[in-house]
N, C-alpha and C positions, 0 to 999 in steps of 0.2 A: 504493500500500500504506500502510495506517495505521501510522505509526512506533511507536505505543503501543497495540497492540490489547489489549482487556480481555476475558478469558474470562468474567468474572462478568457482563458485559453480554450477551455472546453466549449465555449460559445463563440469562438472567434469567427466561425462561418455564419453566424446569425441564427435566427429562428424563423425560417421561411416556410416551414412545412411541419405537419404533425410528426413526421419521421424524425426531424431534427430535435423537436421538443422531447420526444420519448427517448432519443439517444442521450440527451442531456440527463434525463432522470436516471437512466442506467448508469451514466458516469457518476452522478452524485451519490447514488447508493454504493457504488464500488469504491469511490475515492474518499467519502466522508463517513461511512458507517462500516461496521464490521460484518455486514451481511449484504453482499451483492444481490441483485434481484434474481429470483428463481421463478419458475412457472407457478409455484404455489402462492406467489404474491399477487397474482392477477385474479380477477373475477372470472369464473368459468362461463362458457358460452350459455349454458343452461340458465344461469342467473341473469345474464343480460337479456336473453330471449324472454324470460319470465317477466322482467320489467317492461319490455316492449309490449308484450301481450296485455299486461295489466293497464298500461297507459294508452294502448291503442295507437302506437306510433313507432317509427323506426328511429333509433338514436343516431345522431350525426356521427359520421365515421371517426372524427377526431375524439369525440367524447367516448365512444365505444372503445377505441384503441387504448386510451389511457386507463380506463377501468380494467381492460383485459391484461394490461402490463403490470399495474401496481395498485389496483383498487383495494387490495387487502393489506397494504403496507401502512399500518397506522402511524409509524414514526415519520413517514413522509407526507401524510395526508390528514392526520386527525389529532393535532396537538393544541390548536387554538380555535380555528374556525373550520370545523371538520367537513371533509368531503362526505356526502351522504352515500350510504351503500346503495346498490341498485334497487333494493326493496324500499328505500326511502325517497327515491326520485319522485317528484310530484309536480303538478301543474298549478301555477298560481294564475288565475283567470283575470286578475285586475290589470287595467291599462294595456289591454291587448294580449296578455298572457305570456308567461315564460315557463320553461321547463327548469325547475330549480334543482341544482346539483350540490349546493354548498350553503351552509348556514353559519352565521356568527354564533359563538358558543353560548350566548345568552339570548339568542333569537332577535338580536337588534338589527341584523342585516342578512341579506341572502344574495346569492349569485345565481344567474340563470341565463338560458338561451332563449331569445324570442321565439315564440311558436312560428312566427312568419319566416324564420331563418332555419328551421329544422331540416329543410331539404338541402342545405349547404353542407359540404363535407367538413369544413372548418369555419363554423359560424361565429358571429360576434357574441360577446358576453356582456350582460348588464349587471349592475349592482343596485340593490334597493336597501335603503336605510330609514324608512319611515317618511321620506319626503318625495317619493316617486322614484322610478328607475332612471338611472343615468348610464351612459356608456362606460364600460370598465376597460375592456381590451377588445380589439376588433377581430380577434381570432381565438378560437378555443385552444389552439396550440400554445399561444402566448399565455393564456390563462392557466394552462397546466404548469408551465414553468413557474409562473408567479405563485401558484398554490403550493407547489412542492418547496420552493425556496422559503416561503413564509412559514409553512408548517414545520419544516425542518429547522429553520433558524430559531423560531420561538420555542421549540422543544429541545434545543441543544443543551447538553450539560455545561457547555462553555459559552453561555449567552449572557449578555448584559446590554443595558440601554442607558442613554443619557440625553438630557436636553442639550443640544449642541450650540455652544456660543458661536456667533458669527466669526469671531477671530480664529476659530479652529476649522472653518470651512476649507481654507487652502490645504490643510493636511489631508482632508478627505479627497479633494480633487487632484492633488498632485501625486499622491502615492497609491491611489486605487483606480482601477479601470472601471468605467461605466459599463454595465452589462446591457445587451441589446434588447431591453424591454422598454417600450415607450413610457413616457409619463402616464400614470394612471391614478385615479382618485383613491384616497383613503375614505372608507365608508363613514367614518365618524364625522367628517365635515371638511369644508374647504380650507380651514385653518391648518389642517394636518395634511394637506395635499400640495403638490403631487407626491407620489411615491416614486423613488428612483433607487436602483440597485447598483451596487459596486462590489468589486472583489479585488483581492490581492492574494498571493500565495498563503494558504492556510486561513484565509479570512473571507467571510461573507458579510456584507453590510447593506442595510436598508435605511435610506434617508427619507424621512417624512416631513413635508412642509418646506417653507422657504424663509429666508431672512432670519430675523431674530427669534422666530417661533418655529423651531424645527427639532426633530428628535432623530437620534441615531440608534438603530438597533443593530447588534452585531453578534456574530459567533465566530469562534476560532476552532481549529482542529484539535488543539491541545490546551491544557491548563496554562502552560508557559506562554502560549500564544496570546491568551487573554491578558496575562500580566503585561506583555509587550504592548498590546492594544491600549490598555489603560495608560501606559506611559506615553504613548503617541498622542493621546487625546486627554490631556490633564484637566479633567473637569469632574463634576460629581456624577458618578455612575450609581444607578439605583439598586442593582442587585448585589 
């Protein structure tokens, strides 16, 4: 196992297809955990077919492919705002309707695919947080990468977070590579948006918000890496 895996190198070709998104999930499991993906980590075809029969629809190819590869890997999908199991997929009929596949842990927000886009192989994703649905990411493949990064980072044993002073922003931008996920909203509100992802060897970082009101969430591959991260960003860390 590489002691200092770098997500920016793993994503250097971008995320232009579901195949690239799923290959990144394979890489993350192999490089950052002690358990590379196995066939047992995916939802079986019978489970996906049962969900389709219950809902009376065909799941989009990108959504189906993610479930089939890692839908049972809780450490990658269910630490904070969990991926629903196929049996939990449901349709929210309000505002045109969406197929909901992910919920915030206290049911304050949900992520879903518009019913009007279910015929697309790699459809857009919306997020809803009590004030109507807004665009989240324009392809499910991007949403898979965001989901796995978020759930893994927030569940990491070497995680910490801080309110990031503006004076420390250069340390983020100069020493970490931006990952190829576009700006996307934080469900809690515009003050915490946009979300942007960064990486360096042995580090994953999520920066929420802009200017003087922003937060840095980060995890490292090792405990020593977390100590170094704290030294590089000398501020008050909350964990």
